[in-house]
BATOR-510230 format. One record per residue: x, z, y of N, C-alpha, C in turn. Coordinates in pm, 1 decimal, padded with zeros to 6 digits. Atoms other than C-alpha are relative to their C-alpha. Last residue first. Example, Ala and Ser with C-alpha at 12.3 -4.5 7.8 and 13.67 -1.06 7.14 Angstrom:
BEGIN
n_x->-00082.0, n_z->-00006.0, n_y->-00119.0, ca_x->01367.0, ca_z->00714.0, ca_y->-00106.0, c_x->-00077.0, c_z->00073.0, c_y->00109.0 $
n_x->00089.0, n_z->00000.0, n_y->-00119.0, ca_x->01230.0, ca_z->00780.0, ca_y->-00450.0, c_x->00090.0, c_z->00000.0, c_y->00120.0 $
//
This chain:
BEGIN
n_x->-00129.1, n_z->-00072.3, n_y->00057.1, ca_x->10276.4, ca_z->11217.5, ca_y->06571.8, c_x->-00007.1, c_z->00133.7, c_y->00086.8 $
n_x->-00106.9, n_z->-00019.4, n_y->-00099.2, ca_x->09921.5, ca_z->11036.6, ca_y->06663.4, c_x->00105.1, c_z->00128.5, c_y->-00081.5 $
n_x->-00087.1, n_z->-00114.4, n_y->00076.2, ca_x->09725.3, ca_z->10845.9, ca_y->06398.3, c_x->00086.2, c_z->00042.1, c_y->00121.5 $
n_x->-00112.1, n_z->00011.3, n_y->00002.0, ca_x->09455.9, ca_z->10624.3, ca_y->06603.6, c_x->00083.6, c_z->00158.3, c_y->-00041.0 $
n_x->-00039.2, n_z->-00093.3, n_y->-00126.0, ca_x->09110.7, ca_z->10659.8, ca_y->06528.6, c_x->00171.7, c_z->00012.1, c_y->-00053.7 $
n_x->-00143.8, n_z->-00032.0, n_y->00044.8, ca_x->08937.2, ca_z->10367.8, ca_y->06320.0, c_x->00018.7, c_z->00116.5, c_y->00131.5 $
n_x->-00041.3, n_z->-00061.2, n_y->-00129.5, ca_x->08579.8, ca_z->10217.2, ca_y->06304.4, c_x->00105.3, c_z->00124.6, c_y->-00039.7 $
n_x->-00109.5, n_z->-00111.7, n_y->00016.7, ca_x->08603.9, ca_z->09936.7, ca_y->06096.8, c_x->-00009.4, c_z->00090.9, c_y->00120.5 $
n_x->-00053.0, n_z->-00072.2, n_y->-00119.0, ca_x->08314.2, ca_z->09687.3, ca_y->06132.7, c_x->00069.6, c_z->00157.1, c_y->-00052.7 $
n_x->-00017.1, n_z->-00139.9, n_y->00046.2, ca_x->08292.9, ca_z->09441.5, ca_y->05829.0, c_x->00035.2, c_z->00074.5, c_y->00123.0 $
n_x->-00083.1, n_z->-00067.3, n_y->-00109.6, ca_x->08117.6, ca_z->09104.7, ca_y->05905.9, c_x->00035.3, c_z->00140.5, c_y->-00066.8 $
n_x->-00085.2, n_z->00118.2, n_y->-00120.1, ca_x->07968.0, ca_z->08841.1, ca_y->05688.4, c_x->00102.7, c_z->00064.8, c_y->00056.9 $
n_x->-00146.1, n_z->00062.5, n_y->00061.2, ca_x->07850.9, ca_z->09048.1, ca_y->05370.8, c_x->00055.3, c_z->-00095.0, c_y->00085.2 $
n_x->-00007.2, n_z->00103.3, n_y->00013.6, ca_x->07485.3, ca_z->09081.8, ca_y->05526.7, c_x->00123.7, c_z->-00090.1, c_y->-00081.4 $
n_x->-00022.9, n_z->00002.5, n_y->00156.8, ca_x->07435.6, ca_z->09421.2, ca_y->05516.9, c_x->-00004.6, c_z->-00169.8, c_y->-00042.8 $
n_x->00104.2, n_z->00027.4, n_y->00032.7, ca_x->07359.4, ca_z->09415.9, ca_y->05889.7, c_x->-00006.2, c_z->-00036.7, c_y->-00149.5 $
n_x->00094.2, n_z->00036.4, n_y->-00109.5, ca_x->07700.9, ca_z->09443.5, ca_y->05950.4, c_x->-00116.7, c_z->-00084.4, c_y->-00038.0 $
n_x->00036.3, n_z->00139.0, n_y->00020.2, ca_x->07871.0, ca_z->09615.5, ca_y->05659.3, c_x->-00089.3, c_z->-00071.2, c_y->00080.0 $
n_x->00168.2, n_z->00041.0, n_y->-00016.0, ca_x->07958.1, ca_z->09929.9, ca_y->05824.7, c_x->00022.1, c_z->-00149.1, c_y->-00034.6 $
n_x->00005.3, n_z->00128.3, n_y->00014.6, ca_x->08285.9, ca_z->10133.5, ca_y->05745.4, c_x->-00160.8, c_z->-00052.1, c_y->00027.8 $
n_x->00120.7, n_z->00057.1, n_y->00033.5, ca_x->08370.1, ca_z->10457.4, ca_y->05919.4, c_x->-00008.4, c_z->-00147.4, c_y->-00021.6 $
n_x->00118.4, n_z->-00096.5, n_y->-00040.3, ca_x->08667.2, ca_z->10668.3, ca_y->05982.4, c_x->-00135.8, c_z->-00049.4, c_y->-00033.1 $
n_x->00134.0, n_z->00063.9, n_y->00005.6, ca_x->08956.2, ca_z->10450.8, ca_y->05893.5, c_x->-00084.9, c_z->00131.3, c_y->-00026.7 $
n_x->00068.4, n_z->-00032.6, n_y->00086.9, ca_x->09294.2, ca_z->10611.9, ca_y->06018.4, c_x->-00127.9, c_z->-00062.2, c_y->-00007.5 $
n_x->00166.0, n_z->-00034.8, n_y->-00029.1, ca_x->09476.4, ca_z->10395.1, ca_y->06244.9, c_x->-00060.7, c_z->00075.3, c_y->-00140.4 $
n_x->00045.7, n_z->-00037.6, n_y->00134.2, ca_x->09881.6, ca_z->10344.1, ca_y->06257.6, c_x->-00134.2, c_z->00065.1, c_y->00048.2 $
n_x->00081.7, n_z->-00124.1, n_y->-00001.8, ca_x->09989.8, ca_z->10179.2, ca_y->06595.2, c_x->-00034.4, c_z->00008.6, c_y->-00169.2 $
n_x->-00116.9, n_z->-00093.1, n_y->00040.7, ca_x->10273.2, ca_z->09885.9, ca_y->06592.0, c_x->-00080.9, c_z->00183.9, c_y->-00009.5 $
n_x->-00085.2, n_z->-00009.6, n_y->-00126.8, ca_x->10026.0, ca_z->09659.5, ca_y->06751.6, c_x->00053.5, c_z->00088.5, c_y->-00020.8 $
n_x->00029.6, n_z->00071.1, n_y->-00111.2, ca_x->09748.9, ca_z->09739.9, ca_y->06478.6, c_x->00097.0, c_z->00006.0, c_y->00135.1 $
n_x->-00089.5, n_z->-00018.3, n_y->-00117.8, ca_x->09794.6, ca_z->09900.4, ca_y->06163.5, c_x->-00043.5, c_z->-00095.0, c_y->00107.1 $
n_x->-00001.1, n_z->00111.1, n_y->-00064.3, ca_x->09498.9, ca_z->10034.8, ca_y->05952.2, c_x->00138.8, c_z->-00009.0, c_y->00092.9 $
n_x->-00035.3, n_z->-00008.5, n_y->-00149.0, ca_x->09499.7, ca_z->10280.0, ca_y->05683.8, c_x->-00006.9, c_z->-00115.0, c_y->00067.3 $
n_x->-00093.2, n_z->00079.9, n_y->-00023.4, ca_x->09325.2, ca_z->10338.7, ca_y->05352.2, c_x->00026.2, c_z->00009.8, c_y->00133.0 $
n_x->-00126.2, n_z->-00059.6, n_y->00044.3, ca_x->09138.5, ca_z->10639.9, ca_y->05209.8, c_x->00098.2, c_z->-00102.9, c_y->00045.6 $
n_x->-00017.5, n_z->-00098.0, n_y->-00110.4, ca_x->08823.3, ca_z->10507.7, ca_y->05394.2, c_x->00157.1, c_z->00082.2, c_y->-00023.2 $
n_x->00050.1, n_z->-00141.5, n_y->00014.4, ca_x->08793.1, ca_z->10251.8, ca_y->05157.9, c_x->00065.9, c_z->00032.9, c_y->00125.2 $
n_x->-00075.7, n_z->-00099.0, n_y->-00109.7, ca_x->08835.0, ca_z->09856.8, ca_y->05185.6, c_x->-00062.0, c_z->00107.6, c_y->-00018.4 $
n_x->00096.9, n_z->-00110.8, n_y->-00028.2, ca_x->08722.1, ca_z->09633.5, ca_y->04861.4, c_x->00092.8, c_z->00104.3, c_y->00134.3 $
n_x->-00024.0, n_z->-00116.5, n_y->00043.5, ca_x->08881.7, ca_z->09295.8, ca_y->04857.5, c_x->-00076.4, c_z->00109.9, c_y->00049.4 $
n_x->00046.7, n_z->00001.3, n_y->00123.9, ca_x->08668.1, ca_z->08962.8, ca_y->04933.8, c_x->00082.5, c_z->00161.8, c_y->-00120.5 $
n_x->-00123.1, n_z->-00003.3, n_y->00086.2, ca_x->08670.5, ca_z->09093.4, ca_y->05297.2, c_x->-00066.4, c_z->-00051.1, c_y->-00152.5 $
n_x->00005.4, n_z->-00085.9, n_y->00125.8, ca_x->08384.9, ca_z->09044.5, ca_y->05523.4, c_x->00078.0, c_z->-00034.5, c_y->-00098.8 $
n_x->00095.3, n_z->00084.3, n_y->00114.1, ca_x->08497.8, ca_z->08872.2, ca_y->05823.3, c_x->-00014.6, c_z->00070.1, c_y->-00127.2 $
n_x->-00077.2, n_z->00130.4, n_y->00101.0, ca_x->08677.3, ca_z->09148.8, ca_y->06046.2, c_x->-00106.0, c_z->-00083.4, c_y->-00053.8 $
n_x->00078.3, n_z->00073.8, n_y->00063.0, ca_x->08523.7, ca_z->09383.2, ca_y->06339.7, c_x->00112.7, c_z->-00120.9, c_y->-00095.7 $
n_x->-00028.6, n_z->00123.4, n_y->00037.4, ca_x->08756.2, ca_z->09641.6, ca_y->06437.7, c_x->-00089.8, c_z->-00040.9, c_y->-00072.2 $
n_x->00108.0, n_z->00083.2, n_y->00104.1, ca_x->08613.5, ca_z->09924.4, ca_y->06635.7, c_x->00068.9, c_z->-00136.4, c_y->00006.9 $
n_x->-00033.1, n_z->00146.4, n_y->-00027.8, ca_x->08877.9, ca_z->10181.8, ca_y->06815.9, c_x->-00067.5, c_z->-00069.7, c_y->-00119.9 $
n_x->00021.6, n_z->00106.0, n_y->00113.2, ca_x->08738.6, ca_z->10539.0, ca_y->06825.8, c_x->00061.2, c_z->-00155.0, c_y->00058.3 $
n_x->00038.5, n_z->00148.4, n_y->-00032.9, ca_x->08814.8, ca_z->10821.3, ca_y->07077.8, c_x->00023.5, c_z->-00098.6, c_y->-00130.4 $
n_x->00110.7, n_z->00090.5, n_y->00093.8, ca_x->08791.6, ca_z->11141.1, ca_y->06914.3, c_x->-00004.9, c_z->-00134.7, c_y->00039.8 $
n_x->-00048.4, n_z->-00003.2, n_y->00137.5, ca_x->09087.2, ca_z->11314.4, ca_y->07091.7, c_x->-00080.2, c_z->-00072.1, c_y->-00111.7 $
n_x->-00081.1, n_z->00156.5, n_y->-00005.4, ca_x->08925.9, ca_z->11200.6, ca_y->07436.8, c_x->00090.3, c_z->-00022.4, c_y->-00142.2 $
n_x->-00159.8, n_z->-00050.9, n_y->00004.4, ca_x->08680.7, ca_z->11458.6, ca_y->07344.1, c_x->00075.1, c_z->-00118.2, c_y->-00016.5 $
n_x->-00110.7, n_z->-00007.8, n_y->00111.7, ca_x->08333.2, ca_z->11345.8, ca_y->07438.4, c_x->00130.8, c_z->00022.8, c_y->-00003.0 $
n_x->-00045.2, n_z->-00122.6, n_y->00009.4, ca_x->08077.0, ca_z->11440.9, ca_y->07702.8, c_x->00077.1, c_z->00013.8, c_y->-00133.6 $
n_x->00049.7, n_z->-00052.3, n_y->00132.7, ca_x->07890.2, ca_z->11102.5, ca_y->07637.6, c_x->00067.1, c_z->00159.5, c_y->-00006.3 $
n_x->00117.5, n_z->-00011.2, n_y->-00021.8, ca_x->07946.6, ca_z->10993.8, ca_y->08002.7, c_x->-00069.7, c_z->00050.8, c_y->-00092.4 $
n_x->00063.8, n_z->-00093.1, n_y->-00089.3, ca_x->08315.5, ca_z->11112.9, ca_y->07997.0, c_x->-00172.0, c_z->-00000.2, c_y->-00022.8 $
n_x->-00032.9, n_z->-00103.0, n_y->00058.0, ca_x->08384.0, ca_z->10899.9, ca_y->07659.7, c_x->-00087.2, c_z->00127.8, c_y->00097.5 $
n_x->00083.5, n_z->-00049.2, n_y->00092.5, ca_x->08200.7, ca_z->10617.2, ca_y->07805.3, c_x->00021.7, c_z->00112.5, c_y->-00073.1 $
n_x->00140.0, n_z->-00002.0, n_y->-00047.7, ca_x->08384.1, ca_z->10609.4, ca_y->08112.4, c_x->-00075.7, c_z->00054.0, c_y->-00099.7 $
n_x->-00023.0, n_z->-00126.2, n_y->-00060.1, ca_x->08730.1, ca_z->10650.8, ca_y->07926.3, c_x->-00136.5, c_z->00038.7, c_y->00049.9 $
n_x->-00066.3, n_z->-00020.5, n_y->-00097.8, ca_x->08665.3, ca_z->10329.0, ca_y->07728.7, c_x->-00030.8, c_z->00144.9, c_y->00042.2 $
n_x->00097.2, n_z->-00096.1, n_y->-00071.7, ca_x->08608.3, ca_z->10317.5, ca_y->07368.6, c_x->00079.6, c_z->-00001.0, c_y->00129.1 $
n_x->-00000.5, n_z->-00120.7, n_y->-00009.3, ca_x->08801.3, ca_z->09990.9, ca_y->07232.2, c_x->-00083.8, c_z->00097.4, c_y->00057.6 $
n_x->00095.5, n_z->-00046.1, n_y->-00126.6, ca_x->08686.9, ca_z->09697.3, ca_y->07103.4, c_x->00038.2, c_z->00145.1, c_y->-00022.0 $
n_x->-00054.2, n_z->-00152.5, n_y->-00035.8, ca_x->08918.7, ca_z->09485.3, ca_y->06862.6, c_x->-00081.8, c_z->00047.2, c_y->00125.4 $
n_x->00068.9, n_z->-00024.3, n_y->-00152.3, ca_x->08756.8, ca_z->09153.0, ca_y->06711.1, c_x->00061.0, c_z->00130.0, c_y->00012.9 $
n_x->00114.5, n_z->-00113.6, n_y->-00044.9, ca_x->08984.3, ca_z->09121.2, ca_y->06404.0, c_x->-00022.0, c_z->-00038.9, c_y->00148.9 $
n_x->00014.6, n_z->00005.1, n_y->-00157.4, ca_x->09241.8, ca_z->08868.9, ca_y->06229.3, c_x->-00151.5, c_z->00066.7, c_y->-00007.2 $
n_x->00118.3, n_z->00089.1, n_y->-00018.6, ca_x->09338.1, ca_z->08935.0, ca_y->05858.9, c_x->-00006.4, c_z->00030.7, c_y->00161.7 $
n_x->-00056.7, n_z->00026.8, n_y->-00103.8, ca_x->09628.9, ca_z->09105.4, ca_y->05634.0, c_x->-00117.0, c_z->-00078.7, c_y->00059.5 $
n_x->00033.4, n_z->00064.8, n_y->-00064.3, ca_x->09477.3, ca_z->09309.3, ca_y->05354.8, c_x->00039.8, c_z->-00025.8, c_y->00115.9 $
n_x->00101.0, n_z->00033.9, n_y->00080.9, ca_x->09578.7, ca_z->09540.9, ca_y->05069.9, c_x->-00063.4, c_z->-00138.3, c_y->00069.8 $
n_x->00107.9, n_z->00060.7, n_y->-00080.8, ca_x->09924.7, ca_z->09605.4, ca_y->05175.7, c_x->-00134.6, c_z->-00055.5, c_y->-00060.9 $
n_x->00021.8, n_z->00118.4, n_y->00091.0, ca_x->10106.8, ca_z->09876.3, ca_y->04954.1, c_x->-00121.7, c_z->-00095.1, c_y->00086.4 $
n_x->00092.3, n_z->00059.4, n_y->-00109.8, ca_x->10312.8, ca_z->10129.9, ca_y->05179.4, c_x->-00057.7, c_z->-00129.7, c_y->-00081.5 $
n_x->-00023.0, n_z->00161.8, n_y->-00050.6, ca_x->10528.8, ca_z->10313.6, ca_y->04940.7, c_x->-00137.0, c_z->-00037.0, c_y->00054.7 $
n_x->00104.5, n_z->00058.9, n_y->-00059.7, ca_x->10608.6, ca_z->10692.6, ca_y->04865.2, c_x->00000.4, c_z->-00125.3, c_y->00081.3 $
n_x->-00042.2, n_z->00082.5, n_y->-00104.0, ca_x->10869.1, ca_z->10734.7, ca_y->04620.9, c_x->-00147.2, c_z->-00031.3, c_y->00066.7 $
n_x->00088.1, n_z->00063.7, n_y->-00057.2, ca_x->10893.1, ca_z->10986.9, ca_y->04336.3, c_x->-00000.5, c_z->-00043.3, c_y->00141.3 $
n_x->00034.9, n_z->-00085.4, n_y->-00145.0, ca_x->11207.3, ca_z->11032.3, ca_y->04170.9, c_x->-00123.1, c_z->-00064.6, c_y->00050.0 $
n_x->00098.1, n_z->-00078.9, n_y->00000.7, ca_x->11244.1, ca_z->10861.8, ca_y->03820.5, c_x->-00068.3, c_z->00117.7, c_y->00121.6 $
n_x->-00042.2, n_z->-00110.3, n_y->00034.0, ca_x->11580.0, ca_z->10709.7, ca_y->03890.1, c_x->-00120.3, c_z->00105.5, c_y->-00076.2 $
n_x->-00062.0, n_z->00033.7, n_y->00124.0, ca_x->11450.8, ca_z->10365.1, ca_y->03898.2, c_x->00062.1, c_z->00122.1, c_y->-00056.0 $
n_x->-00132.1, n_z->00067.6, n_y->-00007.7, ca_x->11227.0, ca_z->10469.4, ca_y->04182.1, c_x->00042.3, c_z->00012.1, c_y->-00127.1 $
n_x->-00118.7, n_z->-00060.1, n_y->-00008.1, ca_x->10852.2, ca_z->10643.0, ca_y->04121.8, c_x->00132.2, c_z->-00119.0, c_y->-00026.9 $
n_x->-00068.0, n_z->00091.5, n_y->00105.7, ca_x->10551.2, ca_z->10533.9, ca_y->04262.5, c_x->00131.5, c_z->00088.3, c_y->-00050.0 $
n_x->-00146.0, n_z->-00054.7, n_y->00082.3, ca_x->10341.2, ca_z->10745.7, ca_y->04512.3, c_x->00026.9, c_z->-00079.8, c_y->-00136.5 $
n_x->00025.0, n_z->-00060.7, n_y->00162.6, ca_x->10063.7, ca_z->10528.2, ca_y->04694.9, c_x->00140.6, c_z->00044.8, c_y->-00018.3 $
n_x->-00120.1, n_z->-00065.3, n_y->00051.8, ca_x->09987.5, ca_z->10464.1, ca_y->05041.5, c_x->-00008.7, c_z->00053.5, c_y->-00131.0 $
n_x->00055.2, n_z->-00120.2, n_y->00082.0, ca_x->09697.8, ca_z->10197.1, ca_y->05114.4, c_x->00159.1, c_z->00053.0, c_y->-00022.7 $
n_x->-00106.4, n_z->-00026.3, n_y->00116.1, ca_x->09749.3, ca_z->09920.0, ca_y->05362.6, c_x->-00079.1, c_z->00128.7, c_y->-00067.8 $
n_x->00045.5, n_z->-00153.4, n_y->00056.1, ca_x->09520.2, ca_z->09745.4, ca_y->05612.0, c_x->00084.3, c_z->-00001.7, c_y->-00141.8 $
n_x->-00053.0, n_z->-00049.1, n_y->00157.1, ca_x->09712.7, ca_z->09512.5, ca_y->05843.1, c_x->-00070.5, c_z->00096.9, c_y->-00058.3 $
n_x->-00012.0, n_z->-00095.8, n_y->00053.6, ca_x->09563.9, ca_z->09354.2, ca_y->06170.6, c_x->00036.8, c_z->00017.4, c_y->-00151.4 $
n_x->-00033.6, n_z->-00034.2, n_y->00119.1, ca_x->09622.9, ca_z->09084.2, ca_y->06386.5, c_x->-00009.0, c_z->00117.0, c_y->-00021.1 $
n_x->-00099.6, n_z->-00115.3, n_y->00012.5, ca_x->09391.0, ca_z->09029.5, ca_y->06693.3, c_x->00030.9, c_z->00031.1, c_y->-00139.7 $
n_x->-00140.7, n_z->00064.8, n_y->-00035.3, ca_x->09209.9, ca_z->08685.7, ca_y->06759.2, c_x->00118.1, c_z->00115.7, c_y->00041.5 $
n_x->-00067.4, n_z->-00081.3, n_y->00071.3, ca_x->08873.8, ca_z->08739.2, ca_y->06595.4, c_x->00174.7, c_z->-00075.5, c_y->-00004.7 $
n_x->00009.2, n_z->-00117.3, n_y->-00010.4, ca_x->08673.2, ca_z->08638.7, ca_y->06888.8, c_x->00100.1, c_z->00061.1, c_y->-00073.4 $
n_x->-00089.0, n_z->-00059.7, n_y->-00089.2, ca_x->08768.3, ca_z->08309.4, ca_y->06847.3, c_x->00007.8, c_z->00123.8, c_y->00052.0 $
n_x->-00147.7, n_z->-00024.3, n_y->00064.2, ca_x->08631.6, ca_z->08257.8, ca_y->06530.7, c_x->00099.8, c_z->00034.3, c_y->00095.4 $
n_x->-00099.8, n_z->00071.8, n_y->-00098.6, ca_x->08261.8, ca_z->08325.5, ca_y->06696.6, c_x->00155.3, c_z->00008.7, c_y->-00073.7 $
n_x->-00157.0, n_z->-00037.9, n_y->-00020.5, ca_x->08044.1, ca_z->08411.0, ca_y->06431.7, c_x->00044.2, c_z->-00088.1, c_y->00079.5 $
n_x->-00002.6, n_z->-00075.6, n_y->-00057.4, ca_x->07655.2, ca_z->08367.3, ca_y->06467.9, c_x->00160.6, c_z->00068.5, c_y->00032.0 $
n_x->00044.4, n_z->00049.0, n_y->-00141.4, ca_x->07623.1, ca_z->08014.3, ca_y->06353.9, c_x->00037.3, c_z->00124.2, c_y->00093.1 $
n_x->-00140.7, n_z->00070.1, n_y->-00045.6, ca_x->07801.0, ca_z->08109.8, ca_y->06024.7, c_x->-00020.7, c_z->-00018.7, c_y->00155.4 $
n_x->-00118.2, n_z->-00116.5, n_y->-00029.1, ca_x->07505.7, ca_z->08378.9, ca_y->05960.9, c_x->00121.6, c_z->-00074.3, c_y->00067.4 $
n_x->00019.4, n_z->-00066.9, n_y->-00120.2, ca_x->07241.7, ca_z->08096.3, ca_y->06001.1, c_x->00085.7, c_z->00090.0, c_y->00040.8 $
n_x->-00012.4, n_z->00087.9, n_y->-00097.8, ca_x->07388.6, ca_z->07866.4, ca_y->05747.3, c_x->00001.2, c_z->00079.3, c_y->00125.9 $
n_x->00133.7, n_z->00083.0, n_y->-00083.8, ca_x->07414.2, ca_z->08134.2, ca_y->05523.0, c_x->00032.2, c_z->-00076.6, c_y->00084.1 $
n_x->00099.0, n_z->-00054.1, n_y->-00151.5, ca_x->07746.0, ca_z->08293.4, ca_y->05394.4, c_x->-00103.7, c_z->-00136.6, c_y->-00004.2 $
n_x->00017.0, n_z->-00140.1, n_y->-00011.5, ca_x->07888.4, ca_z->08288.8, ca_y->05016.7, c_x->-00082.6, c_z->00036.5, c_y->00142.5 $
n_x->-00153.8, n_z->-00038.3, n_y->-00051.9, ca_x->07761.4, ca_z->07955.6, ca_y->04941.7, c_x->00017.2, c_z->00166.5, c_y->00008.6 $
n_x->00012.1, n_z->-00136.9, n_y->-00073.9, ca_x->07458.4, ca_z->07834.9, ca_y->04754.0, c_x->00155.0, c_z->00032.7, c_y->00005.2 $
n_x->-00071.5, n_z->-00106.3, n_y->00061.3, ca_x->07469.8, ca_z->07463.8, ca_y->04694.9, c_x->-00027.5, c_z->00142.6, c_y->00054.3 $
n_x->-00067.8, n_z->-00060.9, n_y->-00076.2, ca_x->07156.9, ca_z->07250.9, ca_y->04823.8, c_x->00093.6, c_z->00091.6, c_y->-00064.6 $
//
């Protein structure tokens, strides 16, 4: 039996139909234009499908949480590229800061990203 990136057991647990929302993860880098002036640029790191779960208002009230601290959980298949908290996430024309990353069960199968919407 050849070894693969995913074990047969872990593949059974993933329902590809749940990963039905498109997201983009990018980083902001400062480069220079042709005249040598600094330019801020968005560089795409990963474009993928995610399972999205938002925190409900009832949950925030029950936990006596501040609505400003509401997070959205994005779960993606574990990427080949490294994702860091310095990166940003785009979903439905909204930008999110990455607050927390979790390699689910340390299995390198799914990556959970807790993110907070950037408000202007």
